[in-house]
C-alpha positions in Angstrom: -0.3 -33.9 -16.7 0.2 -30.8 -18.8 -0.7 -27.3 -17.4 -0.8 -24.2 -19.5 0.9 -21.3 -18.0 -0.4 -18.8 -20.5 -4.2 -18.1 -20.6 -6.1 -18.7 -23.8 -7.2 -15.9 -26.1 -10.8 -16.0 -25.0 -9.7 -15.7 -21.3 -7.5 -12.8 -22.1 -10.3 -11.1 -24.0 -12.8 -11.7 -21.3 -10.5 -10.2 -18.6 -9.7 -7.3 -20.8 -13.4 -6.5 -21.3 -14.0 -6.7 -17.5 -11.1 -4.4 -16.8 -12.2 -1.8 -19.5 -15.9 -2.0 -18.4 -14.8 -1.4 -14.7 -12.8 1.7 -15.8 -15.7 3.0 -17.7 -18.1 2.3 -14.9 -15.9 4.1 -12.5 -15.6 7.1 -14.8 -19.3 7.3 -15.1 -19.9 7.2 -11.3 -17.3 9.9 -10.8 -18.8 12.1 -13.4 -22.2 11.9 -11.7 -20.9 12.6 -8.2 -18.8 15.7 -8.0 -18.7 15.5 -4.1 -17.1 12.0 -4.4 -14.6 13.3 -7.0 -13.8 16.4 -4.8 -13.3 14.1 -1.7 -10.9 11.8 -3.6 -8.9 14.7 -4.8 -8.7 16.2 -1.4 -7.6 13.0 0.2 -4.9 12.1 -2.3 -3.3 15.6 -2.5 0.4 15.6 -1.9 0.8 11.9 -2.7 4.1 11.2 -4.4 3.6 10.1 -8.1 6.0 7.0 -7.5 4.3 5.9 -4.3 1.6 3.3 -4.0 -1.2 5.7 -3.3 -2.9 6.9 -0.1 -2.3 10.1 2.0 1.1 11.6 2.6 -0.2 12.7 6.0 2.0 15.8 6.3 -1.1 18.0 6.4 -2.2 18.8 10.0 -5.6 20.1 8.8 -7.5 16.9 8.3 -11.1 17.5 7.3 -13.4 14.6 6.7 -16.3 15.1 4.3 -18.6 12.2 3.7 
């Protein structure tokens, strides 16, 4: 029983296109919804660049805008 560890070229191409398409779709959505873009920027402010994302939670003024 032989199992390929590496994906085939069509599989890599398909997944690459899905990834690129998702990034383009996210950019289009954010460009049409400035309130969402502002909410994201406000809730990720102060996040260390080397961290895994999220809020640093050092700010005591937590405002929720939905």
